[in-house]
C-alpha positions as CSV (number, residue, x, y, z in Angstrom):
1,M,-54.4,10.5,-30.3
2,L,-53.7,7.7,-27.8
3,N,-56.7,5.7,-26.7
4,A,-56.6,5.8,-22.9
5,K,-58.6,2.6,-22.6
6,R,-56.0,0.6,-24.4
7,F,-52.9,2.0,-22.6
8,A,-51.3,0.3,-19.6
9,P,-48.6,2.2,-17.8
10,L,-45.5,0.0,-17.3
11,P,-45.7,-0.2,-13.5
12,T,-49.2,-1.7,-13.7
13,V,-48.2,-4.6,-16.0
14,A,-47.6,-7.8,-14.0
15,L,-44.2,-9.5,-14.7
16,G,-46.1,-12.8,-15.5
17,D,-47.9,-11.1,-18.3
18,C,-44.6,-10.2,-20.0
19,R,-43.1,-13.7,-20.0
20,Q,-43.3,-16.0,-23.1
21,Q,-45.8,-18.8,-22.4
22,R,-44.1,-21.4,-24.6
23,P,-40.4,-21.3,-23.8
24,T,-39.4,-24.0,-26.4
25,S,-41.5,-22.6,-29.2
26,R,-38.5,-20.6,-30.6
27,R,-35.5,-21.7,-28.6
28,C,-34.3,-24.2,-26.0
29,E,-31.4,-24.3,-23.6
30,C,-29.2,-27.3,-22.7
31,G,-29.8,-28.2,-19.1
32,G,-26.1,-29.0,-18.6
33,C,-24.2,-26.0,-20.1
34,G,-27.0,-23.5,-20.9
35,K,-26.1,-23.3,-24.6
36,T,-29.1,-22.0,-26.6
37,F,-30.5,-23.9,-29.6
38,L,-33.2,-23.1,-32.1
39,A,-36.4,-25.1,-31.6
40,T,-35.6,-26.8,-35.0
41,A,-32.8,-28.7,-33.3
42,I,-35.3,-30.5,-31.2
43,I,-36.3,-33.9,-32.5
44,D,-40.0,-34.8,-31.6
45,A,-41.6,-38.2,-31.5
46,M,-45.3,-38.6,-32.5
47,P,-47.8,-37.4,-29.9
48,A,-49.3,-40.3,-27.9
49,F,-52.0,-40.5,-25.2
50,D,-50.6,-40.7,-21.7
51,D,-53.0,-42.0,-19.0
52,R,-50.9,-40.4,-16.2
53,A,-50.9,-37.0,-17.8
54,G,-54.6,-37.3,-18.8
55,G,-53.9,-36.2,-22.4
56,Y,-51.6,-36.3,-25.3
57,T,-47.9,-35.9,-24.7
58,I,-44.8,-35.7,-26.9
59,L,-41.3,-37.1,-26.3
60,R,-38.6,-34.5,-27.2
61,H,-34.8,-34.9,-27.7
62,L,-32.1,-32.3,-27.9
63,H,-28.4,-33.0,-28.8
64,C,-25.9,-30.7,-27.2
65,D,-22.6,-30.8,-29.1
66,F,-20.8,-29.0,-26.3
67,C,-21.8,-31.5,-23.5
68,N,-22.0,-34.4,-26.0
69,H,-25.2,-35.7,-24.6
70,V,-28.9,-35.9,-25.6
71,E,-31.5,-34.5,-23.3
72,V,-34.9,-36.2,-23.3
73,W,-38.1,-34.8,-21.8
74,T,-41.9,-35.0,-22.2
75,E,-44.3,-32.1,-22.9
76,G,-48.0,-31.9,-23.2
77,V,-49.4,-30.9,-26.6
78,D,-52.3,-28.6,-27.7
79,L,-55.2,-29.7,-29.8
80,D,-53.1,-29.3,-33.0
81,G,-50.3,-31.6,-31.7
82,R,-47.9,-28.7,-31.0
83,P,-45.7,-29.0,-27.9
84,S,-46.8,-26.8,-25.0
85,G,-43.3,-25.7,-24.0
86,V,-43.7,-26.9,-20.5
87,P,-41.8,-30.1,-19.5
88,L,-43.8,-32.7,-17.6
89,G,-41.3,-33.9,-15.0
90,P,-37.5,-33.9,-15.0
91,R,-35.3,-34.2,-18.1
92,G,-33.3,-37.3,-18.7
93,R,-29.9,-37.7,-20.4
94,L,-28.5,-40.1,-22.9
95,T,-24.7,-40.4,-23.0
96,G,-21.9,-42.5,-24.5
97,T,-22.9,-44.9,-27.3
98,L,-26.6,-43.9,-27.0
99,V,-25.6,-40.5,-28.3
100,E,-23.9,-42.1,-31.3
101,K,-26.9,-44.2,-32.0
102,F,-29.2,-41.2,-31.7
103,L,-27.1,-39.2,-34.2
104,A,-26.9,-42.1,-36.6
105,R,-30.7,-42.2,-36.6
106,Y,-31.2,-38.4,-36.6
107,P,-28.2,-36.7,-38.2
108,E,-30.2,-33.5,-38.5
109,A,-30.1,-33.1,-34.7
110,A,-26.4,-32.0,-34.9
111,G,-25.3,-28.5,-35.7
112,V,-28.4,-26.3,-35.4
113,E,-27.9,-23.5,-32.9
114,M,-28.7,-20.0,-32.0
115,C,-25.9,-17.4,-31.6
């Protein structure tokens, strides 16, 4: 028997309640071409305290093999040091020889994607 107190008819569920709170927790999209990557393709720096943000943040990098650039952005972190999934400010982009240097340092950043 269905417990009526736990049932919410579809029209009464707000759209915001259905969205994933942490968009980069499982996948991430390139800001240039929209290609989807697994979150394991993101290279994270160590969390550091940011006075402007008023808490700990993490610098994240994503290499897109289609656009041949590296996107760079900052996110806040939770108490366990996990990224929040919400970028703090706009994404930056590394191109040219900076991409080659990045891949030389982090070869694992290339080739992980979601189909």
